C-alpha positions in Angstrom: -1.9 -53.2 46.1 -5.4 -52.0 46.2 -5.6 -48.0 46.8 -7.2 -47.2 50.1 -9.3 -43.8 51.0 -6.0 -42.8 52.4 -4.1 -42.8 49.1 -7.2 -40.9 47.4 -6.9 -38.5 49.8 -3.1 -38.2 49.7 -3.5 -37.9 45.9 -6.0 -35.1 46.1 -4.0 -33.2 48.5 -0.8 -33.3 46.0 -3.1 -32.1 43.3 -4.4 -29.0 45.2 -0.8 -28.5 46.8 0.4 -28.4 43.0 -2.3 -26.6 41.6 -0.4 -23.3 41.4 2.6 -24.8 39.7 0.6 -26.4 37.0 -0.9 -24.4 33.8 -4.8 -24.5 34.1 -5.3 -24.0 30.4 -3.6 -22.2 27.2 -4.1 -18.5 28.5 -0.8 -18.3 30.2 1.2 -19.6 27.1 2.5 -16.4 25.4 4.0 -17.0 21.8 4.0 -13.2 20.5 6.2 -10.4 21.2 4.0 -7.3 21.7 5.3 -3.4 21.7 2.4 -1.3 22.9 1.9 2.3 21.9 -0.6 3.5 24.6 -2.8 6.2 24.3 -2.4 8.9 27.3 -4.7 11.7 28.3 -7.8 13.0 26.8 -6.6 14.3 23.5 -3.4 14.4 21.5 -2.0 17.6 23.1 -2.1 15.7 26.6 -0.2 12.6 24.7 3.6 12.3 24.4 2.7 9.3 21.8 0.4 11.5 19.5 1.2 14.0 16.9 -1.0 15.8 13.9 1.6 17.1 11.6 4.3 15.4 9.5 7.9 16.3 10.0 11.0 14.2 9.6 12.6 15.3 13.0 9.6 14.0 15.0 11.1 11.5 17.6 10.1 7.9 17.8 8.3 7.1 20.8 9.1 3.3 20.7 11.0 0.9 18.8 10.0 -2.4 17.4 11.8 -5.3 15.6 10.4 -6.6 12.4 7.8 -9.7 13.3 6.9 -8.1 16.7 3.2 -7.2 17.1 2.7 -3.3 17.5 -0.5 -2.3 19.2 -1.5 1.3 18.5 -4.1 3.1 20.8 -5.7 5.5 18.4 -8.0 8.6 18.7 -10.7 9.5 16.4 -10.0 11.9 13.4 -11.1 15.0 14.9 -9.5 14.6 18.2 -13.0 15.4 19.6 -15.3 15.3 22.6 -18.3 14.0 20.7 -20.3 11.4 22.3 -23.8 9.7 22.1 -25.6 12.8 23.4 -24.0 14.9 21.1 -25.9 16.9 18.3 -24.9 18.8 15.2 -25.0 21.9 16.9 -21.6 20.6 18.8 -19.9 20.2 15.5 -19.2 24.2 15.7 -16.9 23.6 18.4 -14.6 21.2 16.3 -11.3 22.5 15.8 -10.1 21.4 12.3 -6.5 22.6 13.2 -6.1 19.4 15.3 -7.0 16.8 12.5 -5.5 14.0 12.5 -4.1 12.8 15.7 -1.5 10.0 14.9 -0.2 7.4 17.3 3.5 7.1 17.1 6.0 7.4 15.3 7.3 3.8 15.8 11.1 3.3 14.7 11.4 0.2 12.8 14.7 -1.4 13.6 16.8 -2.5 10.5 14.7 -0.2 8.2 16.7 2.6 6.4 15.8 5.3 3.8 15.4 3.5 0.7 13.8 0.4 2.2 10.1 -0.6 2.3 8.1 -1.5 5.2 5.6 -4.2 4.9 2.8 -3.5 7.4 0.1 -6.5 7.9 -2.8 -5.5 9.7 -3.6 -8.3 12.2 -6.6 -6.9 14.2 -8.7 -3.8 14.9 -10.7 -3.8 18.1 -13.2 -1.0 17.9 -14.4 1.6 20.2 -18.2 1.4 21.5 -19.0 4.7 20.0 -18.4 6.4 16.6 -19.9 9.2 14.5 -20.4 10.2 11.0 -20.8 14.2 10.0 -21.7 16.5 7.3 -19.5 19.5 8.0 -20.4 22.7 5.6 -18.0 23.4 3.0 -16.4 19.8 3.2 -17.3 16.5 1.3 -17.9 15.6 -2.3 -21.3 17.0 -2.6 -20.7 20.2 -0.4 -22.5 22.5 -2.7 -25.5 20.6 -2.1 -25.3 19.9 1.6 -24.8 22.9 3.4 -26.0 22.3 7.0 -24.3 20.5 9.7 -25.4 16.8 10.3 -24.4 14.2 13.1 -24.9 10.7 13.2 -23.8 9.0 16.7 -23.1 5.1 16.1 -23.3 2.4 18.9 -20.7 0.1 17.6 -19.2 -3.4 18.4 -17.4 -6.3 16.4 -20.6 -7.3 14.6 -22.3 -4.1 13.5 -23.0 -0.2 14.1 -26.5 1.4 14.6 -27.7 4.9 15.0 -30.7 6.7 16.4 -30.4 9.4 13.8 -30.7 6.8 11.0 -33.1 4.3 12.4 -33.7 1.0 10.2 -29.9 1.1 9.1 -27.4 -1.6 10.2 -23.7 -1.1 9.0 -21.4 -4.3 9.6 -18.2 -4.1 10.9 -15.3 -3.7 8.3 -12.9 -1.9 10.3 -9.7 -0.5 8.6 -6.8 2.1 9.0 -8.1 5.4 7.8 -4.6 6.9 8.1 -1.4 5.0 8.2 2.0 6.0 7.0 5.3 6.7 7.6 7.2 9.9 7.9 8.5 12.0 4.9 12.2 12.7 4.6 13.1 16.7 4.2 13.5 16.0 0.4 10.1 14.7 0.1 8.8 17.6 2.2 10.4 20.3 0.1 9.1 18.7 -3.1 5.4 18.3 -1.6 5.5 22.0 -0.5 6.5 23.2 -3.6 3.8 21.6 -5.8 1.1 22.0 -3.2 2.0 25.6 -3.1 1.8 25.9 -7.0 -1.5 24.3 -7.1 -2.8 26.9 -4.4 -1.4 29.8 -6.3 -4.0 28.9 -9.4 -6.7 28.5 -7.0 -6.8 24.9 -6.2 -7.3 23.5 -2.8 -3.9 23.0 -1.2 -3.5 23.4 2.8 -0.3 25.2 3.7 1.6 24.4 7.1 -0.6 25.7 9.9 0.8 26.1 13.4 -2.2 26.6 15.3 -2.9 23.5 17.2 0.1 21.6 15.6 1.6 19.0 17.2 4.6 18.4 18.3 4.5 21.9 19.4 8.1 22.2 19.7 8.7 21.6 16.0 5.4 22.5 14.4 3.4 24.9 16.8 3.5 28.6 16.8 6.9 28.8 18.4 8.2 25.7 17.0 11.6 25.4 15.4 10.3 24.5 11.6 7.0 25.7 11.5 7.2 26.5 7.7 8.0 22.7 7.0 5.3 20.7 9.1 2.5 19.1 6.4 -1.0 18.8 7.2 -2.2 15.5 7.6 -5.5 15.8 5.3 -4.2 14.7 1.7 -2.6 11.3 1.1 0.9 11.5 -0.2 4.0 9.1 -1.1 4.4 8.5 2.5 1.0 7.2 3.0 -1.1 8.7 5.7 -5.0 9.6 5.0 -5.4 7.1 2.3 -9.1 6.1 3.3 -8.8 2.9 1.3 -11.4 0.2 2.9 -9.8 -2.5 1.0 -6.7 -2.4 3.5 -8.7 -4.8 5.8 -7.2 -7.2 8.2 -5.1 -9.7 6.7 -3.6 -7.3 3.9 -0.2 -5.9 3.9 0.6 -2.4 3.0 3.9 -1.6 1.5 5.3 2.0 2.4 8.6 3.3 1.0 10.9 4.5 3.8 12.2 8.2 3.7 14.0 8.2 7.2 15.7 5.7 8.9 13.7 3.7 11.0 10.6 4.6 8.8 8.7 6.4 11.5 5.3 4.4 11.2 2.2 5.8 12.6 -1.6 4.7 12.6 -4.7 7.1 13.3 -8.1 8.1 11.9 -9.5 4.5 12.1 -12.9 3.7 10.5 -15.5 1.4 11.5 -16.7 1.0 8.0 -16.8 3.5 5.2 -18.1 3.2 1.4 -15.5 3.7 -1.3 -15.7 7.5 -1.9 -16.2 8.4 1.9 -18.4 11.0 0.1 -20.0 12.9 3.0 -16.4 13.6 4.2 -16.3 11.2 7.0 -16.6 7.6 7.6 -18.0 6.0 10.9 -15.1 7.6 12.7 -13.8 6.2 16.0 -10.8 5.3 18.1 -9.4 1.9 18.2 -6.7 -0.3 19.2 -5.1 -1.5 16.1 -2.6 -4.7 16.0 0.0 -4.8 13.1 3.0 -6.7 12.3 6.0 -5.3 10.1 8.7 -7.0 7.9 11.4 -4.7 6.1 12.1 -5.4 2.3 15.6 -4.2 1.7 16.1 -1.8 -1.1 12.5 -2.1 -2.4 12.4 1.8 -2.1 14.0 1.9 -5.5 10.7 0.1 -7.2 7.7 1.0 -4.7 7.7 4.7 -4.5 3.9 5.2 -3.5 1.9 3.0 -1.3 1.2 -0.5 -2.4 -0.8 -3.1 -0.8 -1.4 -6.9 -0.9 -4.1 -9.5 0.1 -6.2 -12.6 -0.3 -9.9 -13.0 0.1 -10.6 -9.4 1.6 -12.0 -7.9 -1.7 -14.4 -10.8 -1.8 -15.3 -10.6 1.8 -16.2 -6.9 0.9 -18.7 -7.5 -1.8 -22.5 -7.2 -1.0 -24.7 -10.0 -0.9 -27.6 -8.0 -2.4 -27.2 -4.5 -3.9 -28.7 -1.8 -5.9 -26.6 0.5 -8.1 -27.1 3.9 -10.1 -24.9 5.2 -12.8 -23.6 8.5 -13.7 -22.0 10.0 -16.8 -20.4 13.5 -17.1 -23.1 15.7 -17.8 -24.3 19.0 -15.8 -26.6 22.0 -16.4 -25.4 24.8 -18.7 -24.1 27.3 -16.4 -23.0 25.1 -13.6 -19.5 24.9 -12.3 -18.8 21.8 -9.9 -16.9 22.9 -7.1 -14.3 20.6 -7.8 -13.6 22.4 -10.9 -14.1 26.0 -9.7 -10.2 26.7 -9.9 -10.4 25.9 -13.5 -11.3 28.2 -16.5 -15.1 28.8 -15.7 -15.5 30.5 -19.1 -15.2 27.5 -21.0 -16.4 25.1 -18.4 -19.6 27.0 -17.5 -21.5 27.0 -20.9 -21.0 22.9 -21.3 -23.5 20.5 -20.7 -21.3 17.7 -21.6 -18.1 17.6 -19.8 -15.4 15.4 -21.6 -13.8 12.1 -20.0 -14.8 13.5 -16.5 -14.7 10.9 -13.6 -15.7 13.4 -11.0 -18.9 14.6 -12.7 -19.9 11.3 -13.5 -19.3 10.1 -9.9 -21.2 13.2 -8.6 -24.3 12.2 -10.8 -24.2 8.6 -9.6 -24.3 9.5 -6.0 -27.1 11.9 -6.4 -29.2 9.3 -8.4 -28.4 6.9 -5.5 -29.4 9.4 -2.5 -32.7 10.4 -4.6 -33.2 6.5 -4.7 -32.7 5.9 -0.8 -34.9 9.0 -0.3 -37.7 7.5 -2.4 -37.4 4.1 -1.8 -36.2 3.6 1.9 -37.6 6.7 3.3 -34.5 8.4 4.4 -34.0 12.2 4.4 -31.3 13.6 2.0 -28.7 14.1 4.9 -29.5 10.4 6.2 -28.9 9.1 2.5 -25.8 11.2 2.3 -24.3 9.7 5.4 -25.3 6.1 4.6 -23.8 6.5 1.2 -20.6 7.9 3.0 -20.3 4.8 5.4 -21.7 2.0 2.9 -21.9 2.9 -0.8 -19.1 2.1 -3.4 -18.1 4.5 -6.4 -17.0 2.1 -8.8 -15.4 3.2 -12.2 -17.3 1.2 -15.1 -15.0 2.5 -18.0 -12.8 5.2 -19.2 -12.6 4.6 -22.8 -16.2 5.5 -24.4 -15.3 9.1 -24.9 -16.5 11.5 -23.9 -18.9 9.7 -21.3 -16.8 7.8 -18.9 -19.2 5.9 -16.4 -19.3 5.4 -12.6 -21.3 3.3 -10.5 -22.7 4.0 -7.0 -23.5 0.6 -5.4 -25.3 0.4 -2.2 -25.6 -3.2 -0.1 -29.2 -3.6 0.2 -28.4 -5.5 3.7 -28.0 -2.3 5.4 -31.5 -1.7 5.5 -33.5 -3.6 8.3 -36.0 -5.7 6.9 -34.6 -6.4 3.2 
């Protein structure tokens, strides 16, 4: 029978009537289980899913099974109120006791002390604003850069630009500046003992500080165990503030578990960073971070510090065009680099040539690179220092040609518009 107009009308009516029951496209098909760790409130102190000290008794905020995607909403490293209209004068109000706000911890089901949790970075969704600062007294060249400086960046998934450093475009290479697991009490005791020993001889070691500490009921001024709450500034066996830019999307971080459930946390996400993070900060931002975990049973016997695995990520980070400077361990007679100030100044002071010293070599390579950017790119020293912090890589060349080890400082020329 030949279809009539009425047949076509009937067919159209059936399609319309059934439209709500038919999936229009693939968007409604879900194949991934997601566990969300949301950001709540304006600051870490307002957020039950946030903490800024390490202690094994910090309670997990959610549980996740291996294979589930965990989405962490994170805060910037300073837990700040900085914005696009902020200036260097606003840095005086930054409270360094609030560093670093971490999102979590997450209990990984099936993970026990002695296991390893494998954390694969799936995605980073950046905030639309980030910042880089020079804070007096902090940073690799803190003796040479003594005034505050702030670069505000407009960010997206492609690149970042700052009105404070015109003509510079930084590509998006996001990673978790801080990611780790909670230490157990044996690790806390060991860490506090060795850091106290270092501090006693004049080295830099930050003791527990209850002011601004979270969770307040454990680590704050009236907390139950304020003497055993570790600061988040240095990386340790539990990971934390490692600032390793090669831990990119697609790489897998291996962390030894020191408590049951591991206590996984994420924070301090970087939009981009050079190897070295030399000014003290990268492009700091909040972000939405997605990871997936798996448990490697019993591997804590062999993996006692963080390891990480990947594929083509190192190739993807390589610059297409670059300029590099080099440094060897030379200094002026009478100069004591700040990194060596806690050692015997009577022996170091008169020397012009240090022996097998990567710190002095790296300083010299960086100073040469800053001078290059000032001379060839028209930047101020402060601008060049910030560009180096977010885009330049310090690389060890060799550690055998005694006494002069060599370090290179490499800047991708593609960050300069017009190159």
